[in-house]
LUMLOFI-124087 format. One line per field, with one value per residue (C-alpha): x, y, z; residue in three letters. Coordinates in steps of 0.05 Angstrom, whole numbers, always signed. Layout:
BEGIN
px <- (X,...);
py <- (Y,...);
pz <- (Z,...);
code <- (ALA,...);
% end
This chain:
BEGIN
px <- (+719,+725,+663,+693,+758,+719,+680,+744,+774,+713,+719,+793,+779,+723,+769,+824,+774,+749,+819,+847,+818,+836,+908,+912,+885,+936,+994,+972,+997,+1051,+1122,+1185,+1149,+1107,+1167,+1207,+1148,+1134,+1208,+1209,+1148,+1163,+1235,+1213,+1162,+1207,+1260,+1213,+1180,+1244,+1214,+1250,+1224,+1171,+1147,+1100,+1070,+1025,+987,+948,+913,+938,+1011,+1058,+1077,+1115,+1150,+1197,+1228,+1264,+1300,+1308,+1265,+1314,+1349,+1398,+1423,+1419,+1373,+1342,+1268,+1246,+1176,+1182,+1213,+1199,+1139,+1096,+1037,+979,+932,+860,+873,+865,+790,+785,+811,+760,+704,+729,+725,+653,+635,+664,+617,+560,+569,+570,+501,+525,+511,+452,+478,+409,+402,+409,+483,+466,+442,+515,+551,+537,+551,+568,+508,+503,+466,+416,+359,+333,+277,+320,+368,+443,+452,+515,+509,+510,+576,+605,+585,+602,+529,+516,+514,+558,+595,+668,+696,+751,+811,+845,+871,+868,+944,+986,+1060,+1075,+1045,+1028,+985,+940,+869,+820,+773,+712,+744,+761,+690,+661,+704,+683,+609,+587,+533,+491,+484,+460,+402,+430,+432,+427,+498,+567,+607,+675,+678,+736,+693,+643,+697,+719,+647,+653,+715,+677,+621,+674,+696,+625,+602,+666,+686,+757,+797,+798,+873,+870,+811,+846,+910,+876,+824,+861,+936,+947,+901,+936,+1006,+1015,+1073,+1098,+1033,+1006,+953,+975,+1043,+1110,+1147,+1219,+1233,+1189,+1204,+1220,+1164,+1181,+1145,+1187,+1245,+1238,+1236,+1186,+1181,+1131,+1062,+1011,+936,+876,+829,+861,+802,+803,+878,+923,+952,+1026,+1045,+1094,+1077,+1081,+1034,+984,+993,+968,+907,+893,+899,+849,+798,+812,+810,+740,+764,+820,+896,+935,+877,+868,+799,+780,+711,+661,+655,+585,+609,+667,+618,+570,+627,+651,+583,+561,+519,+516,+535,+518,+487,+466,+512,+575,+623,+606,+624,+615,+622,+688,+717,+713,+699,+746,+736,+797,+778,+710,+740,+710,+767,+758,+805,+824,+879,+911,+947,+978,+998,+1063,+1087,+1056,+1014,+990,+937,+906,+872,+833,+809,+762,+750,+824,+838,+891,+914,+962,+991,+1038,+1064,+1115,+1140,+1121,+1054,+1059,+1100,+1080,+1006,+1016,+1073,+1030,+971,+1015,+1040,+969,+945,+1005,+992,+917,+921,+971,+936,+864,+872,+826,+767,+716,+702,+628,+605,+554,+510,+535,+477,+481,+451,+425,+438,+369,+379,+451,+431,+410,+480,+523,+557,+612,+615,+659,+688,+645,+706,+728,+660,+649,+585,+600,+674,+734,+757,+713,+754,+819,+801,+780,+851,+878,+842,+892,+945,+901,+828,+798,+728,+696,+669,+614,+606,+571,+600,+548,+597,+601,+532,+561,+579,+652,+683,+742,+773,+831,+840,+851,+925,+923,+927,+886,+832,+790,+744,+676,+619,+578,+505,+486,+417,+381,+432,+486,+545,+612,+680,+706,+778,+772,+700,+691,+619,+597,+529,+492,+449,+385,+357,+285,+284,+345,+416,+458,+515,+563,+594,+653,+659,+734,+722,+664,+683,+677,+615,+619,+565,+538,+567,+520,+536,+555,+608,+643,+718,+736,+681,+697,+772,+757,+714,+768,+824,+784,+763,+834,+861,+807,+820,+896,+886,+843,+895,+954,+916,+893,+961,+996,+948,+954,+1030,+1035,+994,+1037,+1101,+1072,+1053,+979,+924,+895,+825,+812,+764,+729,+665,+660,+621,+582,+630,+688,+653,+643,+717,+737,+689,+717,+788,+771,+734,+794,+843,+800,+790,+862,+890,+839,+852,+927,+921,+883,+931,+991,+959,+949,+1018,+1054,+1019,+995,+925,+943,+955,+914,+869,+907,+869,+871,+836,+784,+773,+767,+691,+678,+721,+686,+619,+642,+667,+599,+562,+609,+597,+522,+537,+581,+526,+478,+530,+540,+465,+465,+525,+486,+426,+460,+523,+539,+580,+606,+579,+648,+645,+577,+599,+666,+637,+576,+627,+663,+597,+585,+655,+646,+579,+608,+661,+607,+575,+642,+658,+588,+589,+659,+646,+689,+632,+608,+648,+654,+722);
py <- (-329,-349,-306,-247,-253,-255,-194,-156,-179,-152,-86,-80,-95,-44,+7,-6,+0,+67,+90,+74,+133,+181,+156,+159,+230,+251,+221,+261,+325,+306,+279,+282,+262,+325,+369,+340,+348,+420,+438,+410,+447,+513,+513,+493,+550,+600,+588,+580,+648,+683,+711,+757,+716,+663,+641,+584,+561,+501,+492,+432,+417,+480,+474,+492,+430,+463,+529,+552,+617,+626,+685,+756,+805,+857,+835,+893,+885,+809,+805,+736,+724,+695,+669,+699,+767,+786,+832,+829,+872,+823,+866,+841,+785,+843,+838,+774,+813,+868,+816,+780,+846,+856,+786,+803,+863,+819,+767,+823,+844,+911,+896,+863,+832,+836,+910,+969,+987,+1061,+1052,+1042,+1090,+1156,+1215,+1169,+1148,+1096,+1128,+1076,+1086,+1015,+995,+939,+965,+949,+907,+892,+821,+849,+883,+819,+778,+831,+834,+908,+928,+989,+1018,+998,+1066,+1080,+1051,+1117,+1162,+1111,+1118,+1174,+1187,+1200,+1182,+1255,+1255,+1200,+1219,+1186,+1131,+1175,+1232,+1183,+1157,+1227,+1245,+1182,+1172,+1100,+1094,+1031,+1016,+944,+918,+894,+819,+802,+786,+784,+845,+847,+912,+946,+1005,+956,+930,+1002,+1015,+955,+988,+1052,+1012,+983,+1054,+1079,+1021,+1010,+1083,+1064,+1078,+1017,+1009,+1011,+963,+910,+918,+910,+856,+813,+825,+832,+774,+726,+752,+776,+820,+832,+858,+928,+965,+1015,+1032,+998,+956,+935,+879,+904,+866,+909,+906,+885,+872,+837,+848,+924,+955,+1009,+1049,+1042,+1066,+1088,+1073,+1108,+1048,+1005,+957,+933,+920,+956,+902,+886,+820,+762,+691,+663,+717,+698,+625,+645,+677,+615,+570,+613,+605,+530,+520,+547,+618,+601,+602,+579,+593,+663,+672,+721,+691,+643,+574,+589,+654,+620,+568,+622,+661,+600,+576,+585,+649,+669,+647,+676,+608,+551,+504,+546,+562,+624,+662,+658,+721,+740,+672,+651,+579,+540,+470,+425,+358,+361,+388,+453,+500,+569,+622,+694,+723,+791,+831,+900,+929,+956,+884,+835,+772,+723,+670,+639,+570,+535,+463,+463,+387,+370,+428,+449,+518,+540,+609,+630,+700,+737,+808,+805,+806,+791,+727,+708,+699,+641,+612,+609,+581,+526,+507,+504,+461,+414,+407,+394,+351,+305,+300,+303,+265,+209,+256,+240,+292,+299,+280,+320,+309,+331,+364,+399,+467,+495,+564,+590,+570,+596,+665,+690,+676,+702,+768,+805,+803,+849,+840,+885,+914,+942,+971,+1025,+1063,+1133,+1144,+1161,+1090,+1069,+1112,+1088,+1016,+1031,+1055,+995,+949,+971,+932,+877,+865,+819,+816,+748,+730,+678,+652,+594,+537,+507,+451,+427,+450,+485,+553,+575,+614,+660,+700,+713,+670,+697,+685,+728,+669,+666,+613,+584,+525,+495,+505,+441,+449,+416,+442,+509,+565,+518,+495,+462,+476,+422,+434,+426,+408,+472,+497,+562,+594,+650,+697,+732,+800,+815,+748,+766,+739,+793,+758,+700,+668,+620,+568,+581,+656,+663,+735,+758,+775,+788,+835,+836,+894,+941,+962,+1032,+1003,+962,+974,+971,+1019,+1068,+1067,+1079,+1139,+1166,+1158,+1188,+1247,+1260,+1257,+1304,+1355,+1352,+1361,+1422,+1453,+1439,+1463,+1529,+1543,+1529,+1574,+1630,+1624,+1623,+1687,+1722,+1704,+1734,+1796,+1785,+1796,+1733,+1760,+1787,+1842,+1868,+1829,+1765,+1714,+1655,+1606,+1641,+1636,+1561,+1552,+1590,+1549,+1483,+1507,+1527,+1461,+1423,+1460,+1450,+1376,+1359,+1398,+1366,+1295,+1303,+1330,+1269,+1222,+1257,+1248,+1174,+1160,+1197,+1151,+1212,+1183,+1135,+1193,+1254,+1293,+1354,+1417,+1406,+1338,+1368,+1422,+1371,+1359,+1434,+1442,+1383,+1416,+1481,+1442,+1407,+1475,+1501,+1438,+1453,+1525,+1502,+1457,+1516,+1559,+1505,+1502,+1578,+1574,+1525,+1571,+1638,+1625,+1592,+1530,+1472,+1402,+1379,+1433,+1408,+1335,+1346,+1392,+1347,+1292,+1341,+1353,+1278,+1266,+1321,+1293,+1223,+1252,+1282,+1213,+1184,+1232,+1224,+1148,+1140,+1186,+1245,+1293,+1301,+1242,+1230,+1234);
pz <- (+184,+111,+95,+133,+93,+28,+50,+65,-1,-38,+0,-18,-91,-92,-60,-111,-168,-141,-126,-195,-234,-177,-176,-252,-251,-199,-239,-299,-268,-219,-219,-259,-323,-320,-305,-363,-411,-391,-393,-464,-492,-458,-483,-554,-559,-523,-576,-635,-624,-600,-536,-488,-430,-413,-345,-328,-262,-249,-184,-158,-92,-60,-78,-135,-174,-231,-244,-298,-321,-387,-418,-392,-355,-383,-446,-450,-379,-379,-319,-319,-312,-245,-226,-156,-169,-242,-245,-307,-329,-332,-374,-377,-328,-279,-293,-251,-191,-202,-209,-146,-108,-133,-108,-40,-35,-61,-6,+45,+21,-5,-79,-113,-177,-209,-193,-241,-241,-241,-169,-147,-194,-159,-205,-264,-305,-360,-419,-440,-490,-480,-432,-404,-350,-347,-284,-245,-272,-344,-328,-299,-361,-413,-435,-419,-493,-477,-536,-530,-547,-497,-532,-548,-493,-436,-428,-400,-403,-329,-261,-249,-312,-284,-265,-218,-242,-232,-271,-327,-331,-329,-389,-426,-408,-423,-476,-489,-563,-561,-518,-451,-439,-513,-535,-504,-525,-492,-454,-418,-398,-367,-320,-305,-283,-236,-208,-196,-162,-115,-98,-88,-45,-4,+4,-16,-79,-125,-118,-41,-39,-81,-42,+26,+10,-41,-45,+30,+48,-1,+15,-57,-35,-106,-135,-145,-184,-237,-210,-226,-174,-163,-211,-268,-332,-392,-442,-513,-577,-630,-581,-586,-517,-497,-433,-377,-398,-345,-355,-327,-331,-277,-263,-335,-341,-291,-245,-242,-210,-209,-233,-162,-136,-190,-168,-98,-129,-171,-111,-72,-128,-133,-57,-46,-34,+14,+8,+69,+116,+87,+57,+1,-15,+15,-17,-43,-74,-110,-136,-161,-194,-231,-255,-327,-331,-405,-474,-542,-561,-515,-553,-544,-488,-448,-386,-311,-269,-302,-320,-393,-411,-456,-483,-485,-514,-479,-414,-386,-366,-336,-363,-373,-415,-415,-468,-472,-539,-509,-503,-453,-458,-405,-394,-332,-336,-280,-281,-221,-225,-221,-175,-225,-247,-302,-312,-369,-382,-426,-434,-508,-544,-618,-612,-541,-558,-606,-563,-501,-540,-568,-498,-471,-529,-521,-446,-450,-512,-477,-409,-433,-498,-475,-472,-525,-578,-591,-660,-699,-760,-828,-864,-931,-944,-1010,-1037,-1018,-945,-946,-971,-902,-874,-931,-916,-879,-803,-761,-692,-647,-612,-680,-694,-642,-656,-631,-627,-672,-657,-715,-763,-732,-743,-815,-828,-789,-839,-892,-854,-825,-841,-788,-819,-825,-893,-900,-971,-1003,-1044,-1091,-1108,-1035,-1013,-952,-925,-928,-871,-885,-829,-781,-719,-649,-662,-725,-773,-837,-837,-893,-880,-894,-844,-841,-821,-755,-739,-744,-741,-713,-756,-744,-775,-821,-800,-724,-708,-668,-666,-700,-687,-721,-679,-700,-687,-709,-746,-788,-781,-748,-711,-718,-656,-648,-593,-583,-576,-526,-511,-584,-623,-698,-722,-793,-833,-869,-940,-916,-869,-923,-914,-987,-1008,-952,-966,-1040,-1023,-977,-1028,-1086,-1042,-1017,-1089,-1111,-1055,-1066,-1141,-1130,-1083,-1129,-1191,-1161,-1128,-1195,-1234,-1184,-1181,-1257,-1262,-1209,-1247,-1310,-1272,-1283,-1233,-1206,-1220,-1290,-1268,-1207,-1221,-1182,-1223,-1194,-1228,-1194,-1126,-1140,-1154,-1091,-1049,-1076,-1062,-990,-979,-1005,-960,-898,-909,-928,-869,-822,-847,-844,-773,-751,-787,-755,-687,-700,-730,-674,-623,-585,-591,-534,-487,-503,-552,-580,-596,-671,-664,-617,-670,-727,-721,-723,-785,-818,-802,-834,-894,-901,-899,-953,-995,-992,-1012,-1070,-1097,-1096,-1132,-1184,-1198,-1206,-1254,-1298,-1299,-1307,-1347,-1412,-1397,-1438,-1430,-1405,-1350,-1328,-1326,-1291,-1238,-1227,-1212,-1165,-1127,-1122,-1095,-1042,-1019,-1017,-971,-926,-923,-905,-847,-819,-823,-794,-734,-757,-746,-674,-647,-573,-541);
code <- (UNK,UNK,UNK,UNK,UNK,UNK,UNK,UNK,UNK,UNK,UNK,UNK,UNK,UNK,UNK,UNK,UNK,UNK,UNK,UNK,UNK,UNK,UNK,UNK,UNK,UNK,UNK,UNK,UNK,UNK,UNK,UNK,UNK,UNK,UNK,UNK,UNK,UNK,UNK,UNK,UNK,UNK,UNK,UNK,UNK,UNK,UNK,UNK,UNK,UNK,UNK,UNK,UNK,UNK,UNK,UNK,UNK,UNK,UNK,UNK,UNK,UNK,UNK,UNK,UNK,UNK,UNK,UNK,UNK,UNK,UNK,UNK,UNK,UNK,UNK,UNK,UNK,UNK,UNK,UNK,UNK,UNK,UNK,UNK,UNK,UNK,UNK,UNK,UNK,UNK,UNK,UNK,UNK,UNK,UNK,UNK,UNK,UNK,UNK,UNK,UNK,UNK,UNK,UNK,UNK,UNK,UNK,UNK,UNK,UNK,UNK,UNK,UNK,UNK,UNK,UNK,UNK,UNK,UNK,UNK,UNK,UNK,UNK,UNK,UNK,UNK,UNK,UNK,UNK,UNK,UNK,UNK,UNK,UNK,UNK,UNK,UNK,UNK,UNK,UNK,UNK,UNK,UNK,UNK,UNK,UNK,UNK,UNK,UNK,UNK,UNK,UNK,UNK,UNK,UNK,UNK,UNK,UNK,UNK,UNK,UNK,UNK,UNK,UNK,UNK,UNK,UNK,UNK,UNK,UNK,UNK,UNK,UNK,UNK,UNK,UNK,UNK,UNK,UNK,UNK,UNK,UNK,UNK,UNK,UNK,UNK,UNK,UNK,UNK,UNK,UNK,UNK,UNK,UNK,UNK,UNK,UNK,UNK,UNK,UNK,UNK,UNK,UNK,UNK,UNK,UNK,UNK,UNK,UNK,UNK,UNK,UNK,UNK,UNK,UNK,UNK,UNK,UNK,UNK,UNK,UNK,UNK,UNK,UNK,UNK,UNK,UNK,UNK,UNK,UNK,UNK,UNK,UNK,UNK,UNK,UNK,UNK,UNK,UNK,UNK,UNK,UNK,UNK,UNK,UNK,UNK,UNK,UNK,UNK,UNK,UNK,UNK,UNK,UNK,UNK,UNK,UNK,UNK,UNK,UNK,UNK,UNK,UNK,UNK,UNK,UNK,UNK,UNK,UNK,UNK,UNK,UNK,UNK,UNK,UNK,UNK,UNK,UNK,UNK,UNK,UNK,UNK,UNK,UNK,UNK,UNK,UNK,UNK,UNK,UNK,UNK,UNK,UNK,UNK,UNK,UNK,UNK,UNK,UNK,UNK,UNK,UNK,UNK,UNK,UNK,UNK,UNK,UNK,UNK,UNK,UNK,UNK,UNK,UNK,UNK,UNK,UNK,UNK,UNK,UNK,UNK,UNK,UNK,UNK,UNK,UNK,UNK,UNK,UNK,UNK,UNK,UNK,UNK,UNK,UNK,UNK,UNK,UNK,UNK,UNK,UNK,UNK,UNK,UNK,UNK,UNK,UNK,UNK,UNK,UNK,UNK,UNK,UNK,UNK,UNK,UNK,UNK,UNK,UNK,UNK,UNK,UNK,UNK,UNK,UNK,UNK,UNK,UNK,UNK,UNK,UNK,UNK,UNK,UNK,UNK,UNK,UNK,UNK,UNK,UNK,UNK,UNK,UNK,UNK,UNK,UNK,UNK,UNK,UNK,UNK,UNK,UNK,UNK,UNK,UNK,UNK,UNK,UNK,UNK,UNK,UNK,UNK,UNK,UNK,UNK,UNK,UNK,UNK,UNK,UNK,UNK,UNK,UNK,UNK,UNK,UNK,UNK,UNK,UNK,UNK,UNK,UNK,UNK,UNK,UNK,UNK,UNK,UNK,UNK,UNK,UNK,UNK,UNK,UNK,UNK,UNK,UNK,UNK,UNK,UNK,UNK,UNK,UNK,UNK,UNK,UNK,UNK,UNK,UNK,UNK,UNK,UNK,UNK,UNK,UNK,UNK,UNK,UNK,UNK,UNK,UNK,UNK,UNK,UNK,UNK,UNK,UNK,UNK,UNK,UNK,UNK,UNK,UNK,UNK,UNK,UNK,UNK,UNK,UNK,UNK,UNK,UNK,UNK,UNK,UNK,UNK,UNK,UNK,UNK,UNK,UNK,UNK,UNK,UNK,UNK,UNK,UNK,UNK,UNK,UNK,UNK,UNK,UNK,UNK,UNK,UNK,UNK,UNK,UNK,UNK,UNK,UNK,UNK,UNK,UNK,UNK,UNK,UNK,UNK,UNK,UNK,UNK,UNK,UNK,UNK,UNK,UNK,UNK,UNK,UNK,UNK,UNK,UNK,UNK,UNK,UNK,UNK,UNK,UNK,UNK,UNK,UNK,UNK,UNK,UNK,UNK,UNK,UNK,UNK,UNK,UNK,UNK,UNK,UNK,UNK,UNK,UNK,UNK,UNK,UNK,UNK,UNK,UNK,UNK,UNK,UNK,UNK,UNK,UNK,UNK,UNK,UNK,UNK,UNK,UNK,UNK,UNK,UNK,UNK,UNK,UNK,UNK,UNK,UNK,UNK,UNK,UNK,UNK,UNK,UNK,UNK,UNK,UNK,UNK,UNK,UNK,UNK,UNK,UNK,UNK,UNK,UNK,UNK,UNK,UNK,UNK,UNK,UNK,UNK,UNK,UNK,UNK,UNK,UNK,UNK,UNK,UNK,UNK,UNK,UNK,UNK,UNK,UNK,UNK,UNK,UNK,UNK,UNK,UNK,UNK,UNK,UNK,UNK,UNK,UNK,UNK,UNK,UNK,UNK);
% end
């Protein structure tokens, strides 16, 4: 009997030892202590960043363990935010719903993820010059290499202006510019293509499919694709209200939902595809979707089939955030080990992004602070080794290859240049990183060599990796931004050089217009004929050509700038912008003619040295402008 009691005592002790970490883990995210702490950090950041509203929901083990709503869904009318009834636009978090729908069709055997995506796209074809095909998996992991060139004109002013997804994709044919499967290039159009695959395979409109197979199944009764619902929060940026904007690319960012509806979706993904006995995916499909499938470097965080990986103190968290420039920001975080989900949203963008990030960091730093941070070696690097890394790297999304978006972002760099600069400090024997964080804060820190092309930041120990192409460094990747690739900038794409060329050319053209108008007006006042005689000399032809070139280019540039500044670029392409490439082509032909005329002037007419020098400079300025409009996609751009 004594032996039996000892045996049971040992069993009890073993059970208590095994239970202890489980109990501790559960206490981490439950109870009044959690509620008080989250109330405190949400209120602090809500007030610090002066947000119109902020909602947060935390779920665990299939139930909501925390919810909070601060501020107003409508500031003017004093309508308070509510996690159950306030509808927010969730932006790119919509992508997870699109990818979930794709996985539903995959588990039904209707889609092969390794198959060429063109097989399922019907009349829409991905234009791909590479031997490697763009697969459905590439679209899921943002590794298709498709040129992200659909930022302008995705929005429309009214519901009646909206067009079908297939019509939108036919107007903006996807073009592959980087070899598929090579690097992660965040792609809205790639997700739109997944939406079209859903339509082609299911025979249903994307909006109807998501409504029937996800929203209805999970009882997400306050959610809808594209269209506004009762309870829509007013969208603000810096507390300035804007109206409801409709978007044509719904699969990439068109869902409207409440925080509690999103909580149901999170619980389904945490509960092996099931929420309250309602199933949206099989357990094996959920597992496959949440697995690591790609990263820009094996040492960095990457992506599953839609979910991005984040590292909080050594803890792998699945996530996806959404942002709309009209004034919304949200983030969804899933800890699959703890069966925990966090969702935070605001009807603001500029201030909400850092506020939400601060709340997340405070939460995970508190409850996962005991996680060990991996230590790395601290190697030095000499100037010869460093030379291959030194240069300017540009966020791929701001470097579209074949669209006017490239020119738009060039002008945007005047206000905010997000290029990454990699320099070398001989004094410290290390690379120096200078850039802008995801939260738009300036950063300047040493990069300490770890091994090969892998480095770590001196300020926060985050890993940074450089990627090669044809044995040359072409990319830089950051562990805290697995969705971003920074591509090395060629000399011709240098922002400062290009802006200098543009400014000099515009001043030259405006000077030519003002000078010739002034001279002509002066002659008319004096009653003189503009032309001295009936003979038209070659030098006069040259002057006339330069004047016409100047007028065409200035009018054309100011037309494009007006289009951009009026924000019409978000909605449509007016006729004068569509005509711009043709006018630039005519201008280029006239520039060639003017250079021929100038050569003839030198040969046929007596000219002063100053005339030759000044007009040689004029020819150089005009050809520099031709280089500029070709390089920045103002001739023959796709729209």
